[in-house]
N, C-alpha and C positions, 0 to 999 in steps of 0.2 A: 491649209488647215480647214477642217470642216466641223460643223456643229450638228449633232443629231439628238433627237429626243426619243428615248427607248425605255423599255421596262426590263429590269433585271429578271433573269429566268433561272440561272443556275451558276453557282460559283464552282468552277472546275478545280481551281487551285488558289491558295492564298498563303503567303509567307507573312506572318504577323511581325517578324523582326523589321522588315523594310516596307511592308504594305504592298508588295508585288502581287498582282491578282490576275488570274485568267477567268474572265466572266463571260458567260453566254447571255446575250441580250436579244430582245426581240421587238420588232415593230410590225404589228399585224401578224402575218404568218411567217415573216422573214426572221431567221435566227442567224446571228453572226457572233464572233468572239471579239471581246474587247480586252486588251492586255496593257498593263502598266501599273503604276503606283496609284492605289485608290484606298479610301477609307473602307471600313467594313460595310458590305452591302448585302442586303437580304433580298430574296426573291420577292417580286411584286413591287419593289420600289421604283418610282419613276426617276429617270436619270437624264441629265443634259450633259452629253459627253462632247468634249472638244478633242480633236486628234487628227491623225492622218491615216488614210487607208493604205494597207500593205498587203502583199501576197506572200504568205508563208509557203515554202516548198512542200510541207507535209500537211499543215492544218488549213491551208487555203486562205480565203479573204479574211482579214482582221483589221480592226481599227486600233492603232497605237495611241493610247490615251495620254494626253498632256494636261487635261483638266476634267474634273467631274463634279457636277452639282447634283445633290440628291433632294428629291421632294418626298415628303412623308406620304405613305399610302392614305388615301381618304375613304375608299370603299371598304365595307365590312370584309369582303373576300380578300382584298389586298392587305388589310390589317391582319387578318388571320394567317395569311400566308407568311407575312413578315414575322409574326410572333412564333410560328411553327418552324422557322428556319433553323433554330438551334443557336442563333447568334446571341440570344439573351439567356444567360444561365438561370435555371430554375423554371423555365417555361417550356412545356411540351404541348402536344396537341390538346390534351384534356384541360390543362391550365389556360391555354389560349381561349378555348371556348368559354370557360368560366369568366375570364376578363371581359370578353366581348359581350357576354350576356349581362354583365354588371354595368359596363360603361359604354357599350355601343361604339359609335363613330368617334367618341371622345377618349377612347382607350389610350392612345399614344400621348395625348395631352395630359392625361392623368399620370401616366408613367413619368412624364417629364417635370410637371409642375406640382402635382399633388400625390406623390408616391405613397404617402402615409395611408391613403384610402385603400391600398391593397389589403391591409389587415382587416378591412370590413367585408372582404369577399369570403364567403364560406369555403373551407377547404384549403385556404392559404394561411399558414401559420406565420408567426413573427420571423422565424429563421428563413423561410423561403421568401418572404416579402423583402427582407433585407438583401438577400442574394439578388433578387430581381432588380431592386432599386440600384444597387451598386453596379451591376452589369449594364443596365440601360444608361445610367449616368456616365459611365466610362465611355461607352460608344458615342453618346451625344457630345461629350467633351471633345473626343478625337475628331468627330465630323466638323464641329464648329471651328476647331483649330485649323483643320485642313482647309476649310473654306476661307477662313480669315487670312491664313498665310498665302494661299494661292491668289487671293485678290491683290496681294502686293508683289506678285511676280515670283514667289518662291516655288520651286519645282516640287512636285508631289513627294519625291524621294527625300528631299531635304526637309519638307514639312513633317514627315514621319519622324525624322531624327530630332527635330526641334520639339515636337510634342512629347517624345519619349524623355527628353531632358527636363522640360518644364511642367509637363502634365497639365492639370487644370488651370495652372497659373500662367499659361503661355501668353494669353492676350495681355494680361496685366504687366508681365515682364517686358514684353516687346513694346507696348505703348509707352512705358516709362523710359526705357533705354534700349532700343534695338541694337545698339553697338555691343551689348553683352554677347550677342550671337557670335561675334568674331572670336572672342576668347573661349566661349563655352562649347561651340559646335564645330567639329572638324568639317571642313567643306564650305563653311560660310566665310567669304572674304569681306573685306571692308566695303567694297563697292556694292555688294548685295545688301549689307546692312544699311549703307548710305541711301540706297534706293528705297528701302522700306521706310527709313526715317523721313525722307523727303515726302513720301506718300502720306505719312502720318502728320505732316506739317511741322516737323522739328526744324528749327532755324539752322541755317548754315554755320552760325557762330555759336551754336550750343556747346557748352562745356563738355558734354558727353561726346559730341562729334569730334571736337578738336583733340581731346585726350586720346580717343580711339585712333584717330588718324595718325597722330605722332607715334604712338606705340606700334601701330601697324607698319609704318614706314621703317622703324628700327627692326621689327620682327622680319620683314621682308629682306632687309639687308643681311640679317643673321641666317635665316633659313634658306633664302634664295641665292645669296651671293657668297656666303661663308664668312662675312665680317663678324668679328667679336664686338666691335663698337663702330660708331660713326663719329667723326669730328662734329662738334655742335653746329658749325656753319653748314656742313653738308646735310645734316639731319634737318635743319631748318629749311634749307632750300628744297630738298626732296618733299618735305611735308607741305610746303607751299604749293608745289606742283600738284600734289594729290588733292589737297583740300580747296585751293583757290582762295584762301583767306589772306588778309593783310599780314605782312611779316611781324608786326607788333603783337598780333594775336597769337601767332605761332610761338614767338619767343616767350610770351607770358605763359602759354600752356606748357612749354618745356620747363620753365622755372617751377611751375606748380607741381609737375610730375616729379621733378628732382627733389623738391621740398617734402613731398609725401612719400619719397623713397620708392615710387613706382618706376623710376629710372634712376640710375646712378651715374654721377659725373666724376671724372678724375682728370687732373692736369697731367699731361704726359709730354715728354720732349718730342718736338717735331723737327722737320727739316728747316732749320734756321730760327724757328720760334716755337714756343710751347703751344700745344693744342688742348682744347677741352674735349676729352673723349666721353661719349654718352653711351652707356650700356643698358641692356635689359638686366634686371637683377640676377636672373639665373645664369646668364653668360658671364657676368662680372665675377660672381662667386666661384664659378667653375674655373675660370682663368687664374684667379688668386690662389685657389686651392691646389691646382696643378703645380704652380710654381713653388708653393710652400712644401708640398709633399715631395717634389723632386729634390728640394734642398735637404729635407729630412733623410731621403734615401741616400743622397751623396754623403751626408754626415755619418751614416751608419753602414758605410761600405764594408763588406766582409774582407778579412785579411787575405794577403797574397798567398797563393798556393805554393807548393814545393819549389825549390830553386832549380830543380832538374827539368823545368818545363821545356827548354829547348831540346833536350835529349828525348823527351816524350814525343815532341812533334817530329823529330827525326825518325823515331820508330814508327809513327803513324805513316810517314811518307814511304817507308820501306814496305809496310804491310799493304798499303793501298796502291803502291806503284805510282805515286805522283811526286812531283817536286813543286812545292809551294813557291810562288813569287814572293819577293820581299814584302810587298804590300799585304798579301794574303797572310803571310806569317805574322806580320805586325798586328793584323786584325785579330788573329787567333790569340796571340799573347795578351793583347789589351783586354779582350773579352774575359779571358781566364783570370787575369790578375786584378781586374777592376770590378767594382761592385755594380757599376752601370757603364754601358758601352753603346755607342751608335756605330753601325757598320752600313755604309751606303755605297752604291755602285750601280752602274748600268748593266744591261744584259751581257752575259758572257764573261763577267769579271770574277766569277767563282763564289758568289755569295752562298749558294747551296752547299758547295764543297766545304766551305769554311764552317757553316752551321753543323754539318755532320762531324767535322773534326772537333769542334767545341763540345758537342754532345759526348763524344768518346772520352774526352779529357775530363769533363765535369761529372759524368755519370758515376764515377767511382767515389765521389765525395758527397753525393746527395741526390735528391729527386729533382728531375727536370721536367718542365711542362713546355709544350709548343703551342702557339696560338697564332691566329690571323684574324683580320676583321670580317672576312666573308667565308661562306661555306666552300666556295670554289678555291679560294686561296689556301684554306686549311687543308682541303683534300690534296691539293698539289704539294703542299709542305709535307703531308704524311707520306705521300708516294716517294718524294725525293729523299726524305730523311729516314724512312724505314721505321717510324714510330708514330703513334697517334698524335695528331694536332687537332685542337678544337677551335671553333670560332670563339672570339672573345666573349660573346654573349653566352655561349654554352659554358665556357670556363667560369664565368662569373655567376652562373646559375640564375638566369633571368626568371623573375617571378610573374605573378598574375597581373601586376600593375605596370603600366608603361614606364620604362626606365628604372624599374625597381629590381635590384639584383639581390639574391640571397647572400652573396659574398660581399663583404664590406669590412669596415674597420671593426665591427663587433663580431664578425664571423669571417676572419681572413682566410686567404688561400694558404694551404700548407704545402710548401715546396721550397727548394733551395735556389732554383734557377728558373726564370721564365724567359723564353725567347719568343719575341713577337716579330713576325714577318709582315711585309707590306705596310710599314709604319706610315707611309705617305697618306694612307686612307683613314688614319685614326684622327677623329676630330676632338675638340677640347672636352666635350662631355664624356665621350667614351674613355679618353685618357684619364679623366678624373676618376671614373669608376674603377679602372684598372689599379690606379695608385692607391685608392681607398682600400682595396682588397689585398694589398701587399704589405707584409710585415717589414718594417725597416730592417735592413740586413739581408733581404732577399736579393740575389743577383738578378739584374734586369738587363737583357741584351735586346736592343732594338735594331731591326734590319729593314732596309728599304732603299728606294731609289728617289732621291730628293729632286730629280729633274722631271719626274712624272707630275701629272695634274695633282693639285692638293685635294684634300678630303672634300666630299660633297657637303658635309656638315661644317659647322663654324670652326674657325681657327686654321692655323698653319703649323701644327704641332711639330712635325719632324724638322721643317726648315727653321723654326724658331729655336729649337733645342740646339741645332747645329750652329746657328749664328751666335748664340749666347756663349758658346765655348765653355759652358759650365760642366759638360759631361765629356769624358774621353771619346773621341770619334776618329774613325779611320775611313777615308774615302778611297775606294778601289777604282782605278782608272785603266789599268792594263787588262786587255782582253785575254781571258784564259785560253790557253793554246788549243783546247779541244773545240773551240768555237771559231777559230781564226778563219775557217773556210766559209762560214755562214755570212752571206750577204745581208741577212736580216740584222745580225749583230753589227756588222761593219757599217751598214747604212744608218742604223740607229745612232751610232756614235758620230757619224758624219752629220746627221741632222742635229744632234745635240750641240755640235761645235759650229753650227751655222753653215754647213756645207751641203750642197745638193747631193742626193743619193745617186748611186750608180744604178741605172735602170736596164733591165733585160740583158744583163751580162750572160755570156755563154755558161751553161751549167749552173745558173743562178737560182736562188730561191726567192728573189725579189723582182716582181714584174710590174710593168705599167702598160695600160692600154688606153690609147687616145680616144676621146669621145667628143663629138661636135657640139653637144649641148647637154644640160642636165637631164633632159628627157632621154637623149641617146645613151647617156651614162647609166641611167636607171635600167633601161632595156638591156644593155650589155651586161650589167651586174646580174640580172636575173638569168640571162643566158649562160654566163660563166658558172653560176652556182648550180644551174639545172643540168647542164650537159658537159660542158668543156672541162671544167676542173674535176668533177667526179670521175669522168672517163680517163683523164690524164693521171690522176693521183690514186684512184681506187678507194675514195673516201665517201662516207655517208654525207651528203651535202647539207643535211639539217643538223646532225649531231656532231659532226667533226669540222664544220666550216661555220664561220661567223661573219656576218656583214656588220660593219661598224659605220656609223655616220657621225660627222661632227655636229649636225643640226637635227632638229626635230621636224622643221617645216621645209617645204619645197619639194621639187620633183625627186631629189636625192636625199630627202630627210627621212628620219626614222618612220614617221607615220605612213608616208606614201610607199616606201620600200617594203614595209611590213605587209601592206595590202597586196602588193604585186607578188611578193614571195609566198604569201599564204595561198593566193590563187594558183600559184605554180605547184606548190608542194602539198597542199591540203585543201583541195577544192571541195565544195559541198557535194554530198551524195545522199541518197535516200536512207542510207544506213548509219549516217553520222549525226548524232544529236548536236544541237547548237544552243547557245545562250547569247543573247544580244545585250550588250552594255553600251549605251550611248551610240557612238558611230562605229563601234567594233563588234564584229560577230566572232565569238569563240566557238570552236567546234572540236569534237574529239580528235585527238592527234596533234593539236596545235602546240607549238613551242611557245612558252610564256615565261614572263618574269614578274616576280614580286617587286612592287615599287615603293613600299614603305615597311618599316618594322611593325609587325603585328605580334605582340607578345602573348596574346591570348589564344591565337589560332592553334588548335590541337593537331598533332600528327601521330602517325604510327609508322613503325619500321620493322620489317621481318628480321628477327634475330635468329640465332642458331637453334634455340630451343623454344622460344616464344616471341610474340610480338612485343617490341619495345614501344613505349608511349612517351610523349612529351608535348611541349607546346612552344610556339614561337617560330615564325618564319620572318625572313629579314630582307630588307632592301637589297636587290641584286641577285637573289636566289633564282636560278633558272630551272625549269622543269617542263614536263609535257602533260597535257590534259589527257587523262586515261579514261574518264567517264563523265558524262553530263546526265543528270536525272532531270528530265523535262517536267516531271510532276512536282518533285520536291524543290526544283530549281537549284540544285547543288552542282558544284563543279569539283571534280577530284583531280588533283595534280600530284604527279610523282616527280620529286626533285632529283638532282644529280646524285645526291648522297643516299638515294633510295627512300627518303622520307615521303610518306603519302599524307597529304593534307586535304581535307574536305572543306570547300568554301561554301558558306551559306549566306544568304541575304546580301548585305552591303559589303561583305568581305571581298566579293568578286570585283568591286571597284578598284582594288589594289593590284589587279593583274593587267598586264599589257602583253601584246604579242612580242615575241623575242626572236623572230627570224632576223631582224635587224635591231640592234640596240645602239644607244649613244656611246661615244668613246668614254664619257664620264662613267657610265654604268659598267663599262668593261674593266674598270680598275680592279686589280687583284686576281684577274682571270687570265688564263692562257688557252689558246685554241690552236689546233694543228694548222688551220688556214684562216687568215684574215683577209676579207675583201672590203675595200673602202673607196667611196667616191671622193674626188678632189676636184670640185667644180666651182669653187669660190663661194662667197657668202659674207656674213657679218664679220668684220675684222676682230671684234671682241671675242668671237668663238674660234676663229681659225688661227691658232697660234702654234708656235714651234713646239711647245711642250705637249699640246694636244696631238700633233702628228707623231711626236716621239712616243707618247703613251700608246697610241694606236698600233704603231709598228712593233713595239715591244710586247704586244699581246700574242704575237704569232710564234709558233715553234718551227713549223715546216715550210710555210710559204706566206708571202705577202703579195696581194694583187691590188694595185691602185688603178682606178678607172677615172679618166677625166682629162685635165689639161696640165701640162708641165708648169705653166705659169702659176697655176693655183698652188702647186707644191712649193714653188719658189717663194710665193707670197707668204705661205704659212711659215716657212723656215726663216724668212726675214722678219716676221712679226714676233718680236720678243716683248712687246708691250702688254704682257699679261696683266690682267686687272689686279691692282694691289689689294691685298687683304689686310684690313685693319685688325691687328692683333698686337697685344702688348706682352705676350708671354716671354719673348726674348728679353725685353727691358726688365720685367719682373725678376727673371732668373739672374740677370746681371746684377741687379740691385741686391738681391739676397746673397749672392756670392761675395759681395763686397762687405757684408756685415761681419 
């Protein structure tokens, strides 16, 4: 890290949304570029910049700014240059000369502390004086806020977000309670707020700190691990580890939060004795609402269809040239006769064939809608069933506010049957939104694989519904005869039953290559993807093959493999524009993934007669960077369903390289070829259902690289982390009423 004193010469680019600036600075006759998040800077201002020198392949030597202090111009020429910069609304060259003539070297002090004097200057009327005062005050406030926040270790980009949220009150808010940042500002974690609080002299046993720490602990359990609640004892223990306070203080804080309804506690049956479950209010209400609405749907089940259902299925068998297994036939009959049904089964058990048959049988009696949690899953469902399937977010018509859907109980969906695929991915909040939009009496058919990893979000909806036995369910265990020869399907079922897969069988589609170490495995994965597999299969290695990793860190983790695969498939050239975000360099042609739901991001899609437009991109959407504008700092991404979205400012922070993705992020997707390392790692991550999920993502080939013992360890590890959820209990209680 280096510190330099320079003068601002020219702003080449600035994004006011996130403060990203490309600034030419000079010291003597030397001119260089400074790039990074900075407050508004005018030519002539003296700067003290902290940063690191880098060499850009196109623009040459630059300093990457991590901190920037600004000194006001003190000379008349410097003040005039600053006023003429265009940064202050209402001041041009002529007005600048008038101000300097009136106030001389005190001009900037007058603007800051005595702006009413502007109206004494001939040629400046009240309207222009007001404009100048407001513009200068706004800039001064942002600069002060940036300096204030950066003095407490806040990054420049985060400082811009915080200023936009609190404006001129930023210092007052943070000095009073810096822990507000955790709730109000996305990207601010408890530890960042705690560091600021400590710098401000806030005591470790402050009520603000204790309350924020306990709530943060529960939020992490919900958002990071998928729990709907934590037993009070565990919440207290985890909060003690985070905060370092005495148990009595933590317990008192939990009591206070429950009494003020900022947390909700409920006594639930446990293993042997009752437990006190502690919820965040939004999670508690979502879980209660899902159970209640499911009961209402059950009570309003539509009547049974015609008694000749068996004959209709016989006729479908004749038309399609298939013979349904007894389990498949029972699944079809249950779905058609019942108002709500759950159909579960692994790969090759015929779930898609069953859905197609159900569509044929029910389409004569009303409108049917198909949906899935992700764009990839919806696209696959559309292709398999021959009719449009929408993402659940699109079906519910997501609006401008996060989590706000146009479809709900006051504006319900108009359909007779809704079929949802990949139900294992649906969390408690999305399930609540779906049920709120359905009129009681609508037939709901839920299809999924309960042995896959649970949803990334909170809850264990599919498993809880099955365990409650409140809704008719059919589990498919027989492999559909068309897939009997697939070793992918065969091995997936072996893994699910705790048996080792058969590796490298003759004529197989399931292969294993031994690697001496994680580093060796990573090197072999890149080689396989770059040459051996594309040459053997005739496939596009980037678009038709997907590397999955169980972990993010390590030599075979998502981060390292992405760097290696990017270097192989999309190296830098003079003709490819780039955009740097943190430790990641994005360039045109890169394969990328959206990492969180962004309901506001607009997209367009070329239609038959005109461009379609909409908004919203979602966690797990995969696409390719088609263009990067280095001046506007925008990134254009075209997703698999042909939607084109333009990322501006901080939206780029939601993108990650996707040459390699985590197994969790692959849920709901299928790829012709899946390549995965098996080299060992944290037992909490390397589980049987993770391996099963990875294998079942492949249609044509699976290639595992690593050690056989690592595969055996994953299969033996059935100790998946328990998810605390009470949906099953709530459904059981309601069904007994």
